[in-house]
N, C-alpha and C positions, 0 to 999 in steps of 0.2 A: 376327380371322380372317374373311375374306370367304367367302360361300357358294360362289363360283366356284372357290375353291382346293380344295374337297373334293368338289364335285358332279361327277358323270359324265353323259355324254350319248352316245347312239349315233351313229355315223357313217353317213350315208345311202349312202355309196359302198362301204365295206367291211363295215359292220355291227358293228364292234367298239366297245366302250365306251372312251371317252377322257375325259380331264379337260375340263371345260367351258371352262376358260380357253384350251385348245389347239384350240378348234373355231371355225369360221367358218360363218355362215349360208350355205347352198347358193345361196340366191337372190342374195346379194351377191357370191359368188365368181365370178371371171371365168375361164372355161375353155370349151373346146369340148364342148358337151353330147352331140354325136354319138359321142364316145369311150365313153360309157356305154350306147350302144345295142348290142344283141346282133348280132354279125356272122354267126352261124349259128343255125339253128333248133334247138330243144330245150333252150336255156339256161333259158328261163322258160316255164312252162305254166300255163294257167288251171286252177283246181281243178275236177275232174270229180266228179259225184255218182254216176255209175254207169259200168260198163265200156263201155256202149254210147255214151256221150257222145264226141264228136269231140275229138281232141287238138289244141288251139290254143295258139299262143304269145301271150304278153302283148305289147302294143304299147308303144313308148316306151322311155326309158332304164331300165336295170336298177338301180334304187336302192330302198332301204327307204323306202316312202312314209310310215311313221310317224316317221321322223327328218327333221329340218330342217337339220342341220348336217353339215359335212364336216371330217375331221381334217386336221391339218397335213401328215401323211405323204401322204395321198391327194391333197391339194390341190397339193403341190409336184410330184407326178408328173403331175397333170392340167395344170398350167401349162406343163410341158415337152412337152405333147401326147403323153403316154404313159399307158396304162391302168395303174393301180396293181396291184401283184402280187396283193394280197388282195381286189381289187374283186369285187363280186358278179357282174359281167358276165363274169368269167373262169370261170364254171361253179360258183361258190360259192353261188349263189342256191338256197335251199330253199323259200322262200315262207313264208306265214303258217302258224302251227301250227293245225291244225283243232281245233275245240272238243272233239272226242272224245279228243284226245291232250294236252289241257291238264290240269294239276293231277294228274298221275300220281304214284303212290308210287315209291320208289326201285326196288322189286322189279319193278313193271310196266315201268319204263324199261329195266331190264336184260333183261327178256323180249323186248321188241320191238326192241332195238338191234341194229344190224348189226355192231357191233364187239365183239370178245371182251375183256371187261374183266378185269383182274387186280387182286387186292387182296392186300396183304401184312399178315399178322397177326403181331404181335410177341409172343413168348413170353419172359418174363423169368424166369430161374431164379436161385436163390441157392445157390451151392455154393462156399464159400470166398470167392473173388473173384466179384463180380457179373458175370455174363456175359449177353449178350443174343443170342438166336438168333431167326431169322426163318423162318417157313414161308410159302411162296408158294402160293396156291391160285388156280387158273384155273377158269373156268366150263365147261370142255369135259370133260364126262363124269367129273369128279372129285368130284362131290357126296358120294359115300359116303366117300371117303378124307378129304375136307375135314371132314365132320361128325365122323368118328372123331378127327381131329387136334384139332378144337375141343373135343370132349368131354375129351380128355386134357389140353388146356391149362386148361380150367376146373377139373378136379380138381387139377392142379398148383398153380394159383393159389389155390384154396381151402386147400390144405395150407400154402402160403407165408403166406397171410393168418393162419392159425391160429397160426403161429409168432410173429407180431407182436402178437397180441391176448391 
C-alpha cells in the first residue's frame, strides 16, 4: 500500500481535504489564474487588530496559501474557464484562524458559534422487546429541560445496568 492511497491534502481553491492521489500541484496546473481573483470587494479582508484599523481587501487570487495543490473537481471547472462552485472566491473564504481561537474546547466552540447545534441523545429502555427512543435537545433556552432529561436517563440506565450485574 502506497502512502498516496491514504494521505489527504487540502485543495488551495476550495479548501476541502481530498486524497493526495487526486490532487495536482497548482503551479503545474494550466488554467486562468484571474478566475480566482475576487470580482467584488468584501470577499477577503486583512485581519484587523482594533476597530479603528481600516478595512482593506487582500490582493491577488483567493486561495489557501498553506495549500499547494488543487483537487480534480476544481481543476476540471477551472479548465473550462468556470469558477468552481465551492471555491473560496465565491464568498467561502474565512481566512486564517486567529491564535486566540485555536485549541478551543468543545464547549467554547459552541458558545462562540453562530449556528444552533442540535445533539441527539439516545435512551435505551428494556421493556419486553428492546425499544429505542431518542430525545432531541437543542441549545436554545432548553438547558433546564435538557438537564432534567439527562438526569432521568442516567437514573434509568443505572437501573438497567443493575439488572445485568
